[in-house]
C-alpha positions in Angstrom: -22.6 -5.3 84.2 -22.3 -1.9 82.6 -19.1 0.2 83.1 -19.2 1.6 86.7 -20.4 5.2 86.7 -20.6 8.0 89.2 -24.3 7.8 90.2 -26.2 10.0 92.7 -29.5 8.9 94.3 -31.9 11.3 96.0 -34.6 10.0 98.2 -34.1 6.9 100.4 -37.7 5.9 101.2 -39.2 2.4 100.8 -38.7 2.3 97.1 -35.7 4.6 96.7 -33.7 3.0 99.4 -34.0 -0.4 97.8 -33.2 0.9 94.3 -30.1 2.8 95.7 -28.9 -0.4 97.3 -29.1 -2.3 93.9 -27.2 0.4 92.2 -24.4 0.3 94.8 -24.3 -3.5 94.7 -23.9 -3.3 90.9 -20.5 -1.6 91.4 -21.4 2.0 90.7 -19.7 4.8 92.6 -22.7 6.0 94.7 -23.5 9.3 96.3 -26.7 9.6 98.4 -28.8 12.4 99.6 -32.0 12.5 101.7 -33.8 15.5 103.2 -34.4 13.5 106.5 -31.1 12.7 108.2 -32.8 10.0 110.2 -33.9 8.1 107.1 -30.4 8.5 105.7 -28.8 7.1 108.9 -31.3 4.2 108.8 -30.4 3.4 105.2 -26.7 3.4 106.1 -27.2 1.1 109.1 -29.1 -1.3 106.8 -26.4 -1.3 104.1 -23.1 -1.4 106.0 -21.2 -3.0 103.2 -21.7 -0.2 100.7 -19.2 2.6 100.4 -21.1 5.8 99.6 -20.5 9.5 99.6 -23.0 11.6 101.5 -24.1 14.9 100.0 -25.6 17.8 102.0 -27.6 19.3 99.2 -29.1 18.0 95.9 -26.7 20.3 94.0 -23.7 18.8 95.8 -25.0 15.3 95.0 -25.3 16.1 91.3 -21.8 17.8 91.0 -19.6 15.6 89.0 -22.3 12.8 88.6 -22.8 11.0 85.3 -26.3 9.8 86.4 -28.7 11.3 89.0 -31.8 9.6 90.1 -34.7 10.9 92.2 -37.5 9.1 94.1 -39.2 11.6 96.4 -42.8 12.3 97.5 -44.7 14.7 95.2 -44.5 17.5 92.6 -43.4 20.1 95.2 -40.7 17.8 96.5 -39.4 17.0 93.1 -39.4 20.7 92.0 -37.4 21.6 95.1 -34.7 18.9 94.7 -34.3 19.4 91.0 -35.2 23.0 90.1 -34.6 24.8 93.4 -31.6 27.1 94.0 -29.7 24.2 95.6 -31.2 21.6 93.3 -29.8 19.0 90.9 -30.0 21.2 87.8 -27.8 23.9 89.5 -24.7 21.7 89.0 -25.5 18.8 86.7 -23.1 18.7 83.9 -23.8 18.7 80.1 -24.3 15.1 78.8 -25.4 13.7 82.2 -28.4 11.5 82.7 -31.4 12.5 84.9 -33.9 9.7 85.9 -37.0 10.5 88.0 -38.7 7.5 89.6 -41.2 9.6 91.6 -44.9 9.3 90.7 -45.8 12.9 89.9 -47.9 14.9 87.5 -47.2 14.8 83.8 -47.0 18.6 83.9 -43.9 18.7 86.2 -42.3 15.8 84.2 -42.7 17.9 81.0 -41.4 21.0 82.7 -38.3 19.2 84.0 -37.7 17.7 80.5 -37.7 21.3 79.0 -35.2 22.5 81.6 -33.0 19.4 81.0 -33.1 20.0 77.2 -31.8 23.6 77.8 -29.0 22.2 79.9 -28.3 19.4 77.4 -29.0 16.7 79.9 -30.7 13.4 79.1 -34.0 13.2 81.0 -36.3 10.3 81.7 -39.6 10.4 83.6 -39.6 6.8 84.9 -42.3 5.9 87.4 -42.2 2.2 88.5 -44.6 -0.6 89.3 -43.9 -3.7 91.2 -44.3 -2.4 94.8 -42.0 -2.8 97.7 -41.3 -6.4 96.9 -40.3 -5.5 93.4 -37.9 -2.8 94.7 -36.4 -5.2 97.2 -36.0 -8.0 94.7 -34.8 -5.8 91.8 -37.7 -6.8 89.6 -39.5 -3.5 89.0 -41.1 -2.5 85.7 -40.3 1.0 84.6 -42.5 3.0 82.2 -40.2 5.6 80.6 -41.0 8.9 78.9 -38.4 10.8 77.0 -36.2 10.8 73.9 -34.8 7.6 72.5 -31.2 8.6 73.3 -32.1 9.4 76.9 -33.8 6.1 77.5 -30.7 4.2 76.1 -28.3 6.3 78.2 -30.4 5.5 81.3 -31.0 1.8 80.6 -27.6 0.4 81.9 -28.3 1.9 85.3 -32.0 0.9 85.4 -31.1 -2.7 84.5 -29.6 -3.1 88.0 -33.1 -3.1 89.7 -35.6 -4.0 87.0 -37.0 -6.9 85.0 -38.7 -4.7 82.4 -37.9 -1.3 80.9 -40.6 0.1 78.5 -40.2 3.3 76.5 -43.8 4.4 76.3 -43.4 7.8 74.6 -42.2 11.4 74.8 -41.6 13.4 78.0 -44.5 12.9 80.4 -45.7 9.7 78.9 -44.1 7.7 81.7 -46.3 9.5 84.2 -49.5 9.2 82.2 -48.8 5.5 81.7 -48.4 5.1 85.5 -51.9 6.7 85.8 -53.3 4.1 83.5 -51.7 1.5 85.8 -53.3 3.0 88.9 -56.8 3.2 87.3 -56.6 -0.5 86.5 -55.0 -1.4 89.8 -57.6 0.4 91.9 -60.5 -1.2 90.0 -59.1 -4.7 90.5 -58.8 -4.2 94.3 -62.3 -2.7 94.6 -63.9 -5.7 92.9 -61.6 -8.1 94.7 -62.8 -6.6 98.1 -66.4 -7.0 97.1 -65.9 -10.6 95.9 -64.3 -11.7 99.1 -67.0 -10.1 101.3 -69.6 -11.8 99.1 -67.8 -15.2 99.6 -67.6 -14.7 103.3 -71.3 -13.8 103.6 -72.1 -17.0 101.6 -70.1 -19.1 104.1 -67.7 -20.3 101.4 -64.3 -21.8 102.1 -62.0 -18.9 100.9 -59.1 -21.3 100.1 -61.3 -23.4 97.9 -62.9 -20.3 96.2 -59.3 -19.1 95.4 -58.4 -22.6 93.9 -61.6 -22.5 91.8 -61.4 -19.0 90.3 -57.7 -18.1 90.3 -57.0 -20.0 87.1 -59.7 -18.4 85.1 -60.9 -15.0 83.7 -60.9 -13.4 87.2 -57.2 -14.1 87.9 -55.0 -11.2 88.6 -51.7 -10.3 90.4 -53.8 -8.9 93.3 -55.8 -12.1 93.6 -52.7 -14.2 93.6 -50.8 -12.1 96.1 -53.5 -10.5 98.3 -56.5 -12.9 98.5 -55.1 -14.9 101.4 -53.7 -11.9 103.3 -56.9 -9.9 102.9 -58.8 -12.9 104.3 -56.6 -12.6 107.4 -56.8 -8.8 107.7 -53.1 -8.4 107.0 -52.3 -5.1 105.3 -48.6 -4.4 105.7 -47.3 -5.0 102.2 -45.8 -1.7 101.1 -47.7 0.7 98.9 -49.8 2.8 101.3 -53.3 4.1 100.9 -52.0 7.7 101.5 -49.8 7.3 98.4 -52.6 5.7 96.4 -54.8 8.7 97.1 -52.0 11.0 96.0 -51.7 9.0 92.7 -55.5 8.9 92.1 -55.6 12.6 92.7 -53.0 13.2 90.0 -54.9 10.8 87.7 -58.3 12.5 88.2 -56.6 15.9 87.6 -55.1 14.6 84.3 -58.4 13.1 83.3 -60.2 16.4 83.7 -57.5 18.1 81.6 -58.0 15.5 78.9 -61.8 15.6 79.1 -61.9 11.9 80.0 -64.6 10.9 82.6 -63.1 8.7 85.3 -66.3 8.0 87.3 -65.2 4.6 88.7 -61.7 5.9 89.6 -63.3 8.9 91.4 -65.6 6.6 93.3 -62.7 4.3 94.4 -60.7 7.3 95.5 -63.5 8.2 97.9 -63.6 4.5 99.1 -59.9 5.0 100.0 -60.8 8.2 101.8 -63.1 6.0 104.0 -60.1 3.7 104.7 -58.1 6.8 105.7 -60.9 7.8 108.1 -60.7 4.4 109.6 -57.0 5.0 110.4 -55.7 3.0 107.5 -53.7 5.6 105.7 -50.4 3.8 106.2 -51.8 0.3 105.5 -51.3 -1.1 102.0 -53.9 -0.7 99.3 -55.5 -4.1 99.8 -56.9 -2.6 103.1 -59.7 -1.2 100.8 -61.7 -4.2 102.0 -61.9 -2.7 105.5 -64.6 -0.3 104.4 -66.9 -3.3 103.7 -68.4 -4.9 106.9 -68.1 -8.7 107.4 -71.5 -10.5 107.3 -72.8 -13.9 107.7 -70.3 -16.5 109.1 -67.2 -14.4 108.2 
């Protein structure tokens, strides 16, 4: 394990709460902050063995910290906790490390990087993939944007909850790489949903279909982990439709700024809007299949 550090974590949601637990269990001196007192109390109740300091503001959390991590909701939330009058950058000291695990726009990531440079703070935009299970098990993949020295300064902390850390480029590149991930991820789930409904309409045994196709060219993580649960209409596995639509919105906006047509992604985004209209906003992304009616003997 790396030498224990004074680490502050802001944002104790599904992903952030699990990451913070791994950091505390790794022996670091942990300070926590969450805007919702109820969620903070829930996290404390779930982690009674961890000694933590509770901060009342992001600025208080950052004061004296060697490393500060954030995992909040969106661009506005991140700007508030980092750049606001009581934000992290109001007190974060020279030479400290700032790591953001929120999925946000590349624009805000680059803006924060500029502010961090002026403060002589190491800054990494570091969205993750691996879902709730990856966060709970400490096996996330992190796609990092920032300077080489910032990534290396952040790496010892991130190793507590990851299986892979990839430096993908300069500031903002972590966020645009996450957009690449979401484009591919959404496309796989859309085709998987249609494939399953086709198999059901054809009166096929879904277990045997999986055995037949999962070892070939159509194999994917989504097929291996969601085929059987989708067949049973089980959609409680973490990353929610509401969050997917937020991510796809960011992706489509970035695509427009780059002049890149994302017709398939835009269509799948609207498919997810249909799932939201069915009341599935908090269900996981494999609930995309709900918009397709069952036919035949299904």
